[in-house]
PDB file of N, CA, C and O in Angstrom:
ATOM      1  N   UNK A   1      47.475  14.221 -74.936  1.00  0.00           N
ATOM      2  CA  UNK A   1      46.755  13.673 -76.050  1.00  0.00           C
ATOM      3  C   UNK A   1      46.529  12.216 -75.828  1.00  0.00           C
ATOM      4  O   UNK A   1      45.781  11.549 -76.543  1.00  0.00           O
ATOM      5  N   UNK A   2      47.582  11.473 -74.235  1.00  0.00           N
ATOM      6  CA  UNK A   2      46.950  10.283 -74.618  1.00  0.00           C
ATOM      7  C   UNK A   2      46.278   9.655 -73.707  1.00  0.00           C
ATOM      8  O   UNK A   2      45.626   8.653 -73.999  1.00  0.00           O
ATOM      9  N   UNK A   3      46.340  10.214 -72.278  1.00  0.00           N
ATOM     10  CA  UNK A   3      44.750   9.989 -71.347  1.00  0.00           C
ATOM     11  C   UNK A   3      43.690  10.745 -72.165  1.00  0.00           C
ATOM     12  O   UNK A   3      42.862   9.836 -72.235  1.00  0.00           O
ATOM     13  N   UNK A   4      43.285  11.492 -72.652  1.00  0.00           N
ATOM     14  CA  UNK A   4      42.164  12.627 -73.276  1.00  0.00           C
ATOM     15  C   UNK A   4      41.477  11.502 -74.115  1.00  0.00           C
ATOM     16  O   UNK A   4      40.386  10.945 -73.987  1.00  0.00           O
ATOM     17  N   UNK A   5      42.602  11.347 -75.115  1.00  0.00           N
ATOM     18  CA  UNK A   5      41.971  10.517 -76.598  1.00  0.00           C
ATOM     19  C   UNK A   5      41.651   8.932 -75.790  1.00  0.00           C
ATOM     20  O   UNK A   5      40.492   8.519 -75.823  1.00  0.00           O
ATOM     21  N   UNK A   6      42.209   8.499 -75.424  1.00  0.00           N
ATOM     22  CA  UNK A   6      42.021   7.473 -74.321  1.00  0.00           C
ATOM     23  C   UNK A   6      40.447   7.142 -73.894  1.00  0.00           C
ATOM     24  O   UNK A   6      39.729   6.193 -74.210  1.00  0.00           O
ATOM     25  N   UNK A   7      40.170   8.420 -72.963  1.00  0.00           N
ATOM     26  CA  UNK A   7      39.502   9.026 -71.848  1.00  0.00           C
ATOM     27  C   UNK A   7      37.573   8.770 -73.082  1.00  0.00           C
ATOM     28  O   UNK A   7      36.468   8.243 -72.952  1.00  0.00           O
ATOM     29  N   UNK A   8      38.307   9.521 -74.054  1.00  0.00           N
ATOM     30  CA  UNK A   8      36.855   9.847 -74.987  1.00  0.00           C
ATOM     31  C   UNK A   8      36.433   7.644 -75.586  1.00  0.00           C
ATOM     32  O   UNK A   8      35.491   6.911 -75.283  1.00  0.00           O
ATOM     33  N   UNK A   9      37.565   7.422 -76.381  1.00  0.00           N
ATOM     34  CA  UNK A   9      37.157   6.132 -76.128  1.00  0.00           C
ATOM     35  C   UNK A   9      36.627   5.119 -75.446  1.00  0.00           C
ATOM     36  O   UNK A   9      35.827   4.270 -75.839  1.00  0.00           O
ATOM     37  N   UNK A  10      37.323   5.315 -73.970  1.00  0.00           N
ATOM     38  CA  UNK A  10      36.221   4.360 -73.450  1.00  0.00           C
ATOM     39  C   UNK A  10      35.065   4.532 -73.317  1.00  0.00           C
ATOM     40  O   UNK A  10      34.308   3.567 -73.211  1.00  0.00           O
ATOM     41  N   UNK A  11      34.520   6.096 -73.280  1.00  0.00           N
ATOM     42  CA  UNK A  11      34.015   6.380 -72.877  1.00  0.00           C
ATOM     43  C   UNK A  11      32.690   6.259 -73.842  1.00  0.00           C
ATOM     44  O   UNK A  11      31.562   6.327 -73.353  1.00  0.00           O
ATOM     45  N   UNK A  12      32.902   6.083 -75.194  1.00  0.00           N
ATOM     46  CA  UNK A  12      32.116   5.748 -76.693  1.00  0.00           C
ATOM     47  C   UNK A  12      31.961   4.178 -76.885  1.00  0.00           C
ATOM     48  O   UNK A  12      30.895   3.632 -77.170  1.00  0.00           O
ATOM     49  N   UNK A  13      33.140   3.545 -76.695  1.00  0.00           N
ATOM     50  CA  UNK A  13      32.915   1.661 -76.291  1.00  0.00           C
ATOM     51  C   UNK A  13      32.377   1.715 -74.868  1.00  0.00           C
ATOM     52  O   UNK A  13      32.911   0.775 -74.279  1.00  0.00           O
ATOM     53  N   UNK A  14      31.751   2.225 -74.225  1.00  0.00           N
ATOM     54  CA  UNK A  14      30.514   2.133 -72.879  1.00  0.00           C
ATOM     55  C   UNK A  14      29.726   1.988 -73.953  1.00  0.00           C
ATOM     56  O   UNK A  14      29.265   1.078 -74.644  1.00  0.00           O
ATOM     57  N   UNK A  15      29.704   3.423 -73.871  1.00  0.00           N
ATOM     58  CA  UNK A  15      28.030   3.656 -74.443  1.00  0.00           C
ATOM     59  C   UNK A  15      27.410   2.652 -75.401  1.00  0.00           C
ATOM     60  O   UNK A  15      26.270   2.187 -75.383  1.00  0.00           O
ATOM     61  N   UNK A  16      28.738   2.346 -76.518  1.00  0.00           N
ATOM     62  CA  UNK A  16      28.240   1.098 -77.184  1.00  0.00           C
ATOM     63  C   UNK A  16      28.063  -0.037 -76.704  1.00  0.00           C
ATOM     64  O   UNK A  16      27.109  -0.636 -77.200  1.00  0.00           O
ATOM     65  N   UNK A  17      28.742  -0.680 -75.751  1.00  0.00           N
ATOM     66  CA  UNK A  17      28.530  -1.971 -74.855  1.00  0.00           C
ATOM     67  C   UNK A  17      26.731  -1.799 -74.738  1.00  0.00           C
ATOM     68  O   UNK A  17      25.864  -2.362 -75.406  1.00  0.00           O
ATOM     69  N   UNK A  18      26.613  -0.909 -73.743  1.00  0.00           N
ATOM     70  CA  UNK A  18      25.401  -0.459 -73.274  1.00  0.00           C
ATOM     71  C   UNK A  18      24.151  -0.546 -73.856  1.00  0.00           C
ATOM     72  O   UNK A  18      23.123  -1.059 -73.416  1.00  0.00           O
ATOM     73  N   UNK A  19      24.401   0.105 -75.059  1.00  0.00           N
ATOM     74  CA  UNK A  19      23.104   0.100 -75.977  1.00  0.00           C
ATOM     75  C   UNK A  19      23.067  -1.602 -77.190  1.00  0.00           C
ATOM     76  O   UNK A  19      22.253  -2.251 -77.848  1.00  0.00           O
ATOM     77  N   UNK A  20      24.364  -1.608 -76.877  1.00  0.00           N
ATOM     78  CA  UNK A  20      24.454  -3.128 -77.697  1.00  0.00           C
ATOM     79  C   UNK A  20      23.698  -4.396 -76.971  1.00  0.00           C
ATOM     80  O   UNK A  20      23.113  -5.308 -77.555  1.00  0.00           O
ATOM     81  N   UNK A  21      23.845  -4.239 -75.661  1.00  0.00           N
ATOM     82  CA  UNK A  21      22.926  -4.741 -74.467  1.00  0.00           C
ATOM     83  C   UNK A  21      21.640  -4.575 -74.362  1.00  0.00           C
ATOM     84  O   UNK A  21      20.804  -5.461 -74.183  1.00  0.00           O
ATOM     85  N   UNK A  22      21.426  -3.199 -74.495  1.00  0.00           N
ATOM     86  CA  UNK A  22      19.686  -2.826 -74.765  1.00  0.00           C
ATOM     87  C   UNK A  22      19.011  -3.615 -75.752  1.00  0.00           C
ATOM     88  O   UNK A  22      18.051  -4.350 -75.980  1.00  0.00           O
ATOM     89  N   UNK A  23      19.685  -3.252 -76.054  1.00  0.00           N
ATOM     90  CA  UNK A  23      19.427  -4.054 -77.952  1.00  0.00           C
ATOM     91  C   UNK A  23      19.425  -5.580 -78.355  1.00  0.00           C
ATOM     92  O   UNK A  23      18.927  -6.255 -79.256  1.00  0.00           O
ATOM     93  N   UNK A  24      20.186  -5.787 -77.302  1.00  0.00           N
ATOM     94  CA  UNK A  24      20.431  -7.993 -77.428  1.00  0.00           C
ATOM     95  C   UNK A  24      21.093  -7.746 -78.308  1.00  0.00           C
ATOM     96  O   UNK A  24      20.719  -8.784 -78.853  1.00  0.00           O
ATOM     97  N   UNK A  25      22.168  -7.089 -79.442  1.00  0.00           N
ATOM     98  CA  UNK A  25      23.319  -6.825 -80.409  1.00  0.00           C
ATOM     99  C   UNK A  25      24.812  -7.647 -79.868  1.00  0.00           C
ATOM    100  O   UNK A  25      25.425  -7.636 -78.801  1.00  0.00           O
ATOM    101  N   UNK A  26      24.932  -8.042 -80.622  1.00  0.00           N
ATOM    102  CA  UNK A  26      26.183  -8.248 -80.737  1.00  0.00           C
ATOM    103  C   UNK A  26      26.931  -6.895 -81.041  1.00  0.00           C
ATOM    104  O   UNK A  26      26.502  -6.203 -81.964  1.00  0.00           O
ATOM    105  N   UNK A  27      28.016  -6.484 -80.322  1.00  0.00           N
ATOM    106  CA  UNK A  27      28.888  -5.301 -80.643  1.00  0.00           C
ATOM    107  C   UNK A  27      30.203  -5.831 -81.944  1.00  0.00           C
ATOM    108  O   UNK A  27      31.020  -6.740 -81.802  1.00  0.00           O
ATOM    109  N   UNK A  28      30.073  -5.133 -82.873  1.00  0.00           N
ATOM    110  CA  UNK A  28      31.105  -4.431 -83.668  1.00  0.00           C
ATOM    111  C   UNK A  28      32.076  -4.116 -83.582  1.00  0.00           C
ATOM    112  O   UNK A  28      32.588  -3.713 -84.626  1.00  0.00           O
ATOM    113  N   UNK A  29      33.013  -4.095 -82.188  1.00  0.00           N
ATOM    114  CA  UNK A  29      33.735  -3.709 -81.807  1.00  0.00           C
ATOM    115  C   UNK A  29      34.549  -2.382 -82.327  1.00  0.00           C
ATOM    116  O   UNK A  29      35.615  -2.704 -82.850  1.00  0.00           O
ATOM    117  N   UNK A  30      34.329  -1.105 -82.312  1.00  0.00           N
ATOM    118  CA  UNK A  30      35.023  -0.342 -82.993  1.00  0.00           C
ATOM    119  C   UNK A  30      36.394   0.116 -83.262  1.00  0.00           C
ATOM    120  O   UNK A  30      37.059   0.417 -82.271  1.00  0.00           O
ATOM    121  N   UNK A  31      37.121   0.260 -84.807  1.00  0.00           N
ATOM    122  CA  UNK A  31      38.812   0.270 -84.534  1.00  0.00           C
ATOM    123  C   UNK A  31      39.471   1.873 -83.883  1.00  0.00           C
ATOM    124  O   UNK A  31      39.380   3.031 -84.291  1.00  0.00           O
ATOM    125  N   UNK A  32      40.095   1.282 -82.779  1.00  0.00           N
ATOM    126  CA  UNK A  32      40.447   1.917 -81.580  1.00  0.00           C
ATOM    127  C   UNK A  32      42.274   2.687 -81.676  1.00  0.00           C
ATOM    128  O   UNK A  32      43.224   1.925 -81.859  1.00  0.00           O
ATOM    129  N   UNK A  33      42.466   4.026 -81.542  1.00  0.00           N
ATOM    130  CA  UNK A  33      43.402   4.602 -81.785  1.00  0.00           C
ATOM    131  C   UNK A  33      44.415   4.571 -80.355  1.00  0.00           C
ATOM    132  O   UNK A  33      44.025   5.009 -79.273  1.00  0.00           O
ATOM    133  N   UNK A  34      45.776   3.968 -80.579  1.00  0.00           N
ATOM    134  CA  UNK A  34      46.554   3.877 -79.181  1.00  0.00           C
ATOM    135  C   UNK A  34      47.387   5.532 -79.773  1.00  0.00           C
ATOM    136  O   UNK A  34      47.676   5.843 -80.928  1.00  0.00           O
ATOM    137  N   UNK A  35      47.605   6.386 -78.400  1.00  0.00           N
ATOM    138  CA  UNK A  35      48.227   7.390 -78.781  1.00  0.00           C
ATOM    139  C   UNK A  35      49.769   7.367 -77.902  1.00  0.00           C
ATOM    140  O   UNK A  35      50.248   8.403 -77.443  1.00  0.00           O
ATOM    141  N   UNK A  36      50.407   6.071 -77.767  1.00  0.00           N
ATOM    142  CA  UNK A  36      50.906   6.002 -76.611  1.00  0.00           C
ATOM    143  C   UNK A  36      51.305   4.215 -76.429  1.00  0.00           C
ATOM    144  O   UNK A  36      50.424   3.404 -76.146  1.00  0.00           O
ATOM    145  N   UNK A  37      52.834   3.792 -76.658  1.00  0.00           N
ATOM    146  CA  UNK A  37      52.785   2.728 -76.902  1.00  0.00           C
ATOM    147  C   UNK A  37      52.520   1.504 -75.769  1.00  0.00           C
ATOM    148  O   UNK A  37      52.818   1.998 -74.681  1.00  0.00           O
ATOM    149  N   UNK A  38      52.151   0.328 -75.610  1.00  0.00           N
ATOM    150  CA  UNK A  38      51.751  -0.416 -74.588  1.00  0.00           C
ATOM    151  C   UNK A  38      52.757  -0.996 -73.866  1.00  0.00           C
ATOM    152  O   UNK A  38      53.087  -2.075 -74.357  1.00  0.00           O
ATOM    153  N   UNK A  39      53.462  -0.644 -72.740  1.00  0.00           N
ATOM    154  CA  UNK A  39      54.012  -1.499 -72.183  1.00  0.00           C
ATOM    155  C   UNK A  39      53.692  -2.693 -71.282  1.00  0.00           C
ATOM    156  O   UNK A  39      53.083  -2.505 -70.229  1.00  0.00           O
ATOM    157  N   UNK A  40      54.111  -4.008 -71.689  1.00  0.00           N
ATOM    158  CA  UNK A  40      53.333  -5.431 -71.028  1.00  0.00           C
ATOM    159  C   UNK A  40      54.227  -5.680 -70.054  1.00  0.00           C
ATOM    160  O   UNK A  40      53.922  -6.541 -69.229  1.00  0.00           O
ATOM    161  N   UNK A  41      55.065  -5.232 -69.975  1.00  0.00           N
ATOM    162  CA  UNK A  41      55.867  -5.328 -68.296  1.00  0.00           C
ATOM    163  C   UNK A  41      56.987  -5.111 -67.898  1.00  0.00           C
ATOM    164  O   UNK A  41      56.749  -5.962 -67.041  1.00  0.00           O
ATOM    165  N   UNK A  42      58.083  -4.774 -67.652  1.00  0.00           N
ATOM    166  CA  UNK A  42      59.509  -4.545 -66.948  1.00  0.00           C
ATOM    167  C   UNK A  42      59.763  -3.176 -66.985  1.00  0.00           C
ATOM    168  O   UNK A  42      60.264  -2.671 -65.981  1.00  0.00           O
ATOM    169  N   UNK A  43      59.505  -2.456 -67.984  1.00  0.00           N
ATOM    170  CA  UNK A  43      59.564  -1.259 -68.938  1.00  0.00           C
ATOM    171  C   UNK A  43      59.391   0.220 -67.271  1.00  0.00           C
ATOM    172  O   UNK A  43      58.280   0.228 -66.742  1.00  0.00           O
ATOM    173  N   UNK A  44      60.177   0.967 -66.838  1.00  0.00           N
ATOM    174  CA  UNK A  44      59.956   1.304 -65.686  1.00  0.00           C
ATOM    175  C   UNK A  44      59.128   2.955 -65.792  1.00  0.00           C
ATOM    176  O   UNK A  44      58.557   3.559 -64.884  1.00  0.00           O
ATOM    177  N   UNK A  45      59.276   3.273 -66.902  1.00  0.00           N
ATOM    178  CA  UNK A  45      58.105   4.706 -67.441  1.00  0.00           C
ATOM    179  C   UNK A  45      58.189   4.578 -68.698  1.00  0.00           C
ATOM    180  O   UNK A  45      59.229   5.115 -69.080  1.00  0.00           O
ATOM    181  N   UNK A  46      57.741   4.233 -69.342  1.00  0.00           N
ATOM    182  CA  UNK A  46      57.423   4.271 -70.639  1.00  0.00           C
ATOM    183  C   UNK A  46      56.709   6.237 -71.333  1.00  0.00           C
ATOM    184  O   UNK A  46      56.511   6.647 -72.477  1.00  0.00           O
ATOM    185  N   UNK A  47      56.540   6.925 -69.937  1.00  0.00           N
ATOM    186  CA  UNK A  47      56.197   8.508 -70.203  1.00  0.00           C
ATOM    187  C   UNK A  47      57.131   8.946 -70.561  1.00  0.00           C
ATOM    188  O   UNK A  47      57.068   9.578 -71.615  1.00  0.00           O
ATOM    189  N   UNK A  48      58.529   8.818 -69.821  1.00  0.00           N
ATOM    190  CA  UNK A  48      59.534   9.285 -69.705  1.00  0.00           C
ATOM    191  C   UNK A  48      60.171   9.726 -71.268  1.00  0.00           C
ATOM    192  O   UNK A  48      60.931  10.651 -71.553  1.00  0.00           O
ATOM    193  N   UNK A  49      59.541   8.677 -72.144  1.00  0.00           N
ATOM    194  CA  UNK A  49      60.667   8.932 -73.451  1.00  0.00           C
ATOM    195  C   UNK A  49      58.966   8.983 -74.523  1.00  0.00           C
ATOM    196  O   UNK A  49      58.579   8.304 -75.474  1.00  0.00           O
ATOM    197  N   UNK A  50      58.345  10.141 -73.745  1.00  0.00           N
ATOM    198  CA  UNK A  50      57.031  10.138 -74.559  1.00  0.00           C
ATOM    199  C   UNK A  50      56.366   9.197 -75.417  1.00  0.00           C
ATOM    200  O   UNK A  50      55.981   9.254 -76.585  1.00  0.00           O
ATOM    201  N   UNK A  51      56.340   8.464 -74.675  1.00  0.00           N
ATOM    202  CA  UNK A  51      54.736   7.107 -74.935  1.00  0.00           C
ATOM    203  C   UNK A  51      55.491   6.427 -76.038  1.00  0.00           C
ATOM    204  O   UNK A  51      54.797   5.672 -76.718  1.00  0.00           O
ATOM    205  N   UNK A  52      56.609   6.511 -76.331  1.00  0.00           N
ATOM    206  CA  UNK A  52      57.665   5.237 -77.100  1.00  0.00           C
ATOM    207  C   UNK A  52      58.301   4.418 -76.640  1.00  0.00           C
ATOM    208  O   UNK A  52      58.918   4.557 -75.584  1.00  0.00           O
ATOM    209  N   UNK A  53      58.289   3.582 -77.204  1.00  0.00           N
ATOM    210  CA  UNK A  53      59.541   2.399 -76.500  1.00  0.00           C
ATOM    211  C   UNK A  53      60.953   3.057 -76.633  1.00  0.00           C
ATOM    212  O   UNK A  53      61.038   3.726 -77.663  1.00  0.00           O
ATOM    213  N   UNK A  54      62.154   3.046 -75.819  1.00  0.00           N
ATOM    214  CA  UNK A  54      62.749   3.365 -76.022  1.00  0.00           C
ATOM    215  C   UNK A  54      63.482   2.755 -77.793  1.00  0.00           C
ATOM    216  O   UNK A  54      63.515   1.666 -78.366  1.00  0.00           O
ATOM    217  N   UNK A  55      64.107   4.573 -78.222  1.00  0.00           N
ATOM    218  CA  UNK A  55      64.563   3.971 -79.595  1.00  0.00           C
ATOM    219  C   UNK A  55      63.616   4.039 -80.419  1.00  0.00           C
ATOM    220  O   UNK A  55      64.181   4.004 -81.512  1.00  0.00           O
ATOM    221  N   UNK A  56      62.322   4.128 -80.619  1.00  0.00           N
ATOM    222  CA  UNK A  56      61.335   3.937 -81.553  1.00  0.00           C
ATOM    223  C   UNK A  56      60.387   5.257 -81.166  1.00  0.00           C
ATOM    224  O   UNK A  56      59.219   5.204 -80.781  1.00  0.00           O
ATOM    225  N   UNK A  57      61.193   6.449 -81.367  1.00  0.00           N
ATOM    226  CA  UNK A  57      60.104   7.225 -81.610  1.00  0.00           C
ATOM    227  C   UNK A  57      60.606   8.459 -82.941  1.00  0.00           C
ATOM    228  O   UNK A  57      60.380   9.628 -83.255  1.00  0.00           O
ATOM    229  N   UNK A  58      61.420   7.260 -83.409  1.00  0.00           N
ATOM    230  CA  UNK A  58      61.537   7.816 -84.948  1.00  0.00           C
ATOM    231  C   UNK A  58      60.144   7.064 -85.975  1.00  0.00           C
ATOM    232  O   UNK A  58      59.462   7.725 -86.758  1.00  0.00           O
ATOM    233  N   UNK A  59      60.010   5.872 -85.769  1.00  0.00           N
ATOM    234  CA  UNK A  59      59.403   4.749 -86.488  1.00  0.00           C
ATOM    235  C   UNK A  59      57.802   5.730 -87.038  1.00  0.00           C
ATOM    236  O   UNK A  59      57.544   5.482 -88.216  1.00  0.00           O
ATOM    237  N   UNK A  60      56.940   6.580 -86.471  1.00  0.00           N
ATOM    238  CA  UNK A  60      56.426   7.385 -86.734  1.00  0.00           C
ATOM    239  C   UNK A  60      55.150   6.104 -86.741  1.00  0.00           C
ATOM    240  O   UNK A  60      54.681   6.183 -87.877  1.00  0.00           O
ATOM    241  N   UNK A  61      54.334   4.885 -85.918  1.00  0.00           N
ATOM    242  CA  UNK A  61      53.667   4.714 -85.681  1.00  0.00           C
ATOM    243  C   UNK A  61      53.035   4.715 -84.463  1.00  0.00           C
ATOM    244  O   UNK A  61      52.480   3.729 -83.978  1.00  0.00           O
ATOM    245  N   UNK A  62      53.121   6.012 -83.862  1.00  0.00           N
ATOM    246  CA  UNK A  62      52.590   6.644 -83.266  1.00  0.00           C
ATOM    247  C   UNK A  62      51.177   7.969 -83.218  1.00  0.00           C
ATOM    248  O   UNK A  62      51.705   8.507 -82.246  1.00  0.00           O
ATOM    249  N   UNK A  63      50.482   8.456 -83.352  1.00  0.00           N
ATOM    250  CA  UNK A  63      49.359   7.605 -82.958  1.00  0.00           C
ATOM    251  C   UNK A  63      48.792   6.891 -84.830  1.00  0.00           C
ATOM    252  O   UNK A  63      48.723   7.213 -86.016  1.00  0.00           O
ATOM    253  N   UNK A  64      48.502   5.666 -83.777  1.00  0.00           N
ATOM    254  CA  UNK A  64      47.993   4.626 -84.634  1.00  0.00           C
ATOM    255  C   UNK A  64      47.005   3.331 -84.241  1.00  0.00           C
ATOM    256  O   UNK A  64      46.218   3.434 -83.300  1.00  0.00           O
ATOM    257  N   UNK A  65      47.085   2.354 -84.874  1.00  0.00           N
ATOM    258  CA  UNK A  65      45.044   1.688 -84.787  1.00  0.00           C
ATOM    259  C   UNK A  65      46.536   0.815 -83.246  1.00  0.00           C
ATOM    260  O   UNK A  65      47.734   1.029 -83.063  1.00  0.00           O
ATOM    261  N   UNK A  66      45.629  -0.004 -82.629  1.00  0.00           N
ATOM    262  CA  UNK A  66      45.439  -0.662 -81.695  1.00  0.00           C
ATOM    263  C   UNK A  66      44.451  -1.718 -80.926  1.00  0.00           C
ATOM    264  O   UNK A  66      43.240  -1.507 -80.853  1.00  0.00           O
ATOM    265  N   UNK A  67      45.027  -2.784 -80.403  1.00  0.00           N
ATOM    266  CA  UNK A  67      43.503  -4.001 -80.521  1.00  0.00           C
ATOM    267  C   UNK A  67      43.007  -3.137 -79.270  1.00  0.00           C
ATOM    268  O   UNK A  67      43.329  -1.979 -79.007  1.00  0.00           O
ATOM    269  N   UNK A  68      42.063  -4.060 -78.495  1.00  0.00           N
ATOM    270  CA  UNK A  68      40.787  -3.530 -77.304  1.00  0.00           C
ATOM    271  C   UNK A  68      41.984  -4.150 -76.105  1.00  0.00           C
ATOM    272  O   UNK A  68      41.850  -3.228 -75.301  1.00  0.00           O
ATOM    273  N   UNK A  69      42.655  -4.732 -75.691  1.00  0.00           N
ATOM    274  CA  UNK A  69      43.234  -5.018 -74.849  1.00  0.00           C
ATOM    275  C   UNK A  69      44.361  -3.927 -74.496  1.00  0.00           C
ATOM    276  O   UNK A  69      45.078  -3.873 -73.497  1.00  0.00           O
ATOM    277  N   UNK A  70      44.317  -3.255 -75.377  1.00  0.00           N
ATOM    278  CA  UNK A  70      45.695  -2.322 -74.860  1.00  0.00           C
ATOM    279  C   UNK A  70      44.955  -1.323 -74.167  1.00  0.00           C
ATOM    280  O   UNK A  70      45.625  -0.409 -73.686  1.00  0.00           O
ATOM    281  N   UNK A  71      42.963  -1.277 -73.911  1.00  0.00           N
ATOM    282  CA  UNK A  71      42.343  -0.349 -73.560  1.00  0.00           C
ATOM    283  C   UNK A  71      41.563  -0.904 -72.456  1.00  0.00           C
ATOM    284  O   UNK A  71      41.121  -0.110 -71.625  1.00  0.00           O
ATOM    285  N   UNK A  72      41.193  -2.891 -72.252  1.00  0.00           N
ATOM    286  CA  UNK A  72      40.585  -2.962 -71.551  1.00  0.00           C
ATOM    287  C   UNK A  72      40.999  -4.268 -71.322  1.00  0.00           C
ATOM    288  O   UNK A  72      41.965  -4.591 -72.014  1.00  0.00           O
ATOM    289  N   UNK A  73      40.442  -5.388 -70.337  1.00  0.00           N
ATOM    290  CA  UNK A  73      40.908  -6.675 -70.310  1.00  0.00           C
ATOM    291  C   UNK A  73      39.679  -7.717 -70.439  1.00  0.00           C
ATOM    292  O   UNK A  73      39.088  -8.363 -69.575  1.00  0.00           O
ATOM    293  N   UNK A  74      39.442  -7.606 -72.471  1.00  0.00           N
ATOM    294  CA  UNK A  74      38.845  -8.312 -73.295  1.00  0.00           C
ATOM    295  C   UNK A  74      38.041 -10.028 -72.274  1.00  0.00           C
ATOM    296  O   UNK A  74      37.002 -10.596 -72.611  1.00  0.00           O
ATOM    297  N   UNK A  75      38.757 -10.343 -71.332  1.00  0.00           N
ATOM    298  CA  UNK A  75      38.095 -11.706 -70.358  1.00  0.00           C
ATOM    299  C   UNK A  75      37.334 -10.880 -69.416  1.00  0.00           C
ATOM    300  O   UNK A  75      36.147 -11.191 -69.320  1.00  0.00           O
ATOM    301  N   UNK A  76      37.689 -10.025 -68.791  1.00  0.00           N
ATOM    302  CA  UNK A  76      36.612  -9.783 -67.639  1.00  0.00           C
ATOM    303  C   UNK A  76      35.502  -9.217 -68.451  1.00  0.00           C
ATOM    304  O   UNK A  76      34.762  -8.534 -67.743  1.00  0.00           O
ATOM    305  N   UNK A  77      35.047  -9.281 -69.999  1.00  0.00           N
ATOM    306  CA  UNK A  77      33.998  -8.558 -70.307  1.00  0.00           C
ATOM    307  C   UNK A  77      32.971  -9.850 -70.230  1.00  0.00           C
ATOM    308  O   UNK A  77      31.794  -9.735 -69.888  1.00  0.00           O
ATOM    309  N   UNK A  78      33.682 -11.266 -70.650  1.00  0.00           N
ATOM    310  CA  UNK A  78      32.761 -11.989 -70.299  1.00  0.00           C
ATOM    311  C   UNK A  78      32.550 -12.552 -68.675  1.00  0.00           C
ATOM    312  O   UNK A  78      32.302 -13.669 -68.223  1.00  0.00           O
ATOM    313  N   UNK A  79      32.692 -11.711 -68.274  1.00  0.00           N
ATOM    314  CA  UNK A  79      32.827 -11.962 -66.035  1.00  0.00           C
ATOM    315  C   UNK A  79      31.436 -10.753 -66.566  1.00  0.00           C
ATOM    316  O   UNK A  79      30.293 -11.168 -66.370  1.00  0.00           O
ATOM    317  N   UNK A  80      31.518  -9.999 -66.906  1.00  0.00           N
ATOM    318  CA  UNK A  80      30.012  -8.639 -66.795  1.00  0.00           C
ATOM    319  C   UNK A  80      29.026  -9.211 -66.568  1.00  0.00           C
ATOM    320  O   UNK A  80      27.967  -8.595 -66.454  1.00  0.00           O
TER     321      UNK A  80
END
C-alpha cells in the first residue's frame, strides 16, 4: 500500500504542478496521506516494523495526513 499509494499521489502532484505552471497559477498543495512512517535518520529498516517506528504500531496514526516533505524535497522545487 505504501509504494502504490505514494506513487499515485506523486503522479497527481506532478500533474497538478504542470497544470499550475501552464496556467501561470499558484498551486495549493493538496492534502497527502502517508502509509508509512518517515524515517529521518538512523533507523535500520522501517519496513521490518510494518512501516511504523518500533513500538508505535498500536497508535492508529497510519495511514494518516503527512507533510509534503515526506514525498519530495520542497527546496528542490524552488530550483526547478
